[in-house]
N, C-alpha and C positions, 0 to 999 in steps of 0.2 A: 445358751452361749453359742452353740454351733450355728444356729439360725442367724444371729447377729453378725457373726464372723463372715458368713456367706453374704449377707446383705451389704456388709462393709466392703467386701472384696468387689462386689458388682458395682457399687457406687464409685470406688476408687477407679475401676476400669472405665466407667462411664465418663468420669471427669478427666481421666488421664490422657485421653486422645485429643491432641490439638489439631487444628485445621491443617497444619503443615506436616503432620506425622504420617508416615506411610501406613496403610492399612495392612493388617496381617495377610499372609499369603493365602489365596483361595485354593484349597487342595481338592475341592469337588465342585461339580457343576450340574445343574439341572437344565436340560434342553429338550423341549418337546417339538421342535421343528424338524424338517426333513434333513437327511444327510446330504453331504456333498464332500468333495475332496478338501475344500477350505474348512468345513466344519470338522472333519476328521483331524486335520492339522491343528486346529485350535484347541480341540479337546485332548489331544495326545499329550499335553503338558500337565494334565490333571491326574491325580491318583484315582479318582472315581468320577463316573459320569452316569446320571440318570437320564435315560433317553426313551422316546416313544417308539416302540418297535414298528409301528405301522408305517414309519417314514424311513426305515433302514433296511438294507439288504444284509444278509448274513456275512458276505464278504467285507462290508464296511464295518460291521461290528468286530469282526476278526482282526481287521486292520488296527482298530483301537486297542484291542486286547494285546496284539502282538507288540504294540509300542508301550505296553505297561499300564494302560488305563483300564481299570476294572469297570465294566459296564453293567448297569442294572436296568432291566426292562420295566417300564412303567405299566402298572395294572391298576385301573380304577375299580376298587373292590365294592364300594357301596352305592354307587350312583349310576343311573342310566345314562348311556352315551350312544350316539348314532352307530358306532362300530359294532356294538353288541346286537343291535337290531332285535331286542327282546320285546315280547308282547306286554301290554299294559297290565296283564295279570301278574307280571313279575314284580310289580311295585310292592314295597312294604306298606301294609295297612295298619294304622293305629286308630282305634275307635271308628273304623270304617272308612278312613280317609288316608290318601297318600301323604307321605312325609316330604314336603317340598324342600328344595335347596335353592333359595332365591338367588344367591350370588351367581350361580352358574346356570340358572333356568333349567333345572332338572329335578329329579326326585330320587329318593332312596329306594334301593332294591332290597328284596327279601332273600337273604342268603340261604334260607331253608329250602328254597325252590331249586329243583333239579336243573332247570334251564339256565338259571343264573350261575350256578356252579359250573355247568358245562361251558358257558361262555368264558368265564374266568380260567378254567382249566385249559381251554384251547389256546388262550393267549400265553399261558405259562408253558405250554408244550412248544409253542413257537419260539419263546425265549430260550428254552433249554436246547432246542435244536439248532439255534443260531449261535451258540457258543458264549452266551453272556455269562458273566460271573454270578449274577443273582437277579432277584426280583425286588422291585420297589412297590410296596403295597400302599397305594394312596387312598385317601378318604376313609381310612379305618376310624379316624377321629369323629366321624359322623355318629358312630355308635354312642360315644360319650356325649356329644354335643346336642343331639336332637332326640334322644330317647330317655332323658332324665325323668320325665313325667310318666314313662311307661316302663317301669323296672322289669316286668316279666318279659316284655318284648325285647328289651335291652339285653337281658340275660340269655334269651333264646338266640339273638343274633351273634352274641359272643360265643356261644357254644357251637353254632353253625360255622363260624369263622375258624374256631379251633379244630373242629372236625375236618373241614376242608384243607386247612393248612397241614394237619397231620398227614393226610393222604398225599398232598403234594410234596411234602418233605420226604415221604417214603418213596414216592415215585422218582424224585429228582434229588437224591441225597447230596449231590455236589453243589447245588445252588445255595447261595447265601440269601437271607430274607431280611428285608429292610422295611420298617413300618413307619408311616408318617403320623405323628401325634397319636391320639388315642391312648394316653398314658394309663388311664384306669383299665382299659381293655388289655393293654400290655401286661400290667401286673396281675390282672385277674384271669387272663386267658391265653395270651400268645407268647409269654416269656420263654417257654420251652422250646419254641421254634425260631422266633425272631431274635437276631443277634445284633441288630442295629436299629436305633430309633432316631427319627428326625424331628427336631423341634422347629417346625416352620413358623415364621413370624416371631422370632426371639428378639424381643424389644427390651433393651437393658433397663430403660426407665420403668417400664411396666413390671419387669421381673423384680427389680429392687423395691417396689412399693406394693406388690400384690402378694397376699399370704398364700393363695392358690399356687401361683408360680414358684414361690420360694419353696413350698412343701414339695412340689413335684420335682424341682431341680435337685433338692437334697435327696429325695427318694430314688430318683433315677441314678444318681451318682453312686448310690450304694448297691446298685444291681449289676450283674455281669453283662453289661450291654455297652456297645460303642455308641456315644452320643454325638450327633451332628446337629448343626443349626443353620437355618436360613435367616439372615439378619437384614433388617431394613436400611441400615446405615453403618458407618464405620465405628461409632461408639458402641453400638450393640455387638458388632463383630468382636471388638476388643474384649468386651465383657464375657462373651461366650467362650473365646479362646482362653481367658483367664480362668474360667470355670472348667476348662479341660475338654471343650467341645471342638470338633472340626467344623469349619465354617465356610459359607459362601454368602454373597450379598445379592439381594433382590428386593426391590422396593414394593412390588405390587402383586406378587403371586402369579404373574404371567411369565412363561419361560419359552416363548416362541423365538427369541433371538438371543444371540451370544453377545 
C-alpha cells in the first residue's frame, strides 16, 4: 500500500503543475564556473551552493558564507580529471582494463591507491582552509553504476571510500559531507559520515513508473539523511518537493552558468 501511495503522490505532483504555475523556490544551486562579484551576489540568495573550489578565492567563499549561503566544495571522487594530474596507474582496472566514463571522456580511479587518496585529501584540505560549510562528493554513483559485474571490486572501492571518508571526518569534524547518488553505496558504506544525498536527474515520470526509483525513494526517506534533487523540469521539481526533497532545476548536468 505504501508503494502505491508514493506513486500516486508523484503522479499527482507530475500532473498538477500547469504551464502558468510558478515553480517551487530553488533553495540551492550548483555552479562550477569561476567566481565574480556578480556571481557572489546571485548565489547569496540561496541557502546552499555547490561550487568548484579551483575557481574561487577564500575571501569570495567567505563573502557567501557571511551572507548566509552555506558553501560546499566540489570533489570529483571517482574520475580522473586534469586538475589531479594522476598517472595512468591510478586508473581502476577490471579484468585488466580501465573502466571508461564515456559521457565525460574520462575513466574511473582506484580509491585504494595512495596517490588518488592524496589528491582528494589535498582538495578537501583546501576546502576546509577556505571556510566552506562542507564537501560535495561527486561521482560516488560510479561505484554503483559501473561495477555491478565486478562485485569484489565494487566492495573494495566502497571500503576504500569509507576508510578515506572516516579519516577525513576525523581530520575535519566541522565539515558537512554531501554525496551525489550512489544510493547503494550510501546504505552499504557511507551512511555514518554523509548527512546529505543528492538525487541528480530526478525525473518525475521516470520515478513514478520505475520500480528501482520507487524503491530507493522510499528507502532513502526512511534514512536519517537530508534529500536534495536536481530536476530537469518544473513538473519533476514539483514532484520532488512533494516527496520532501530540496530542489533545483537543471536540464543537462552542465553547471558552468547561472
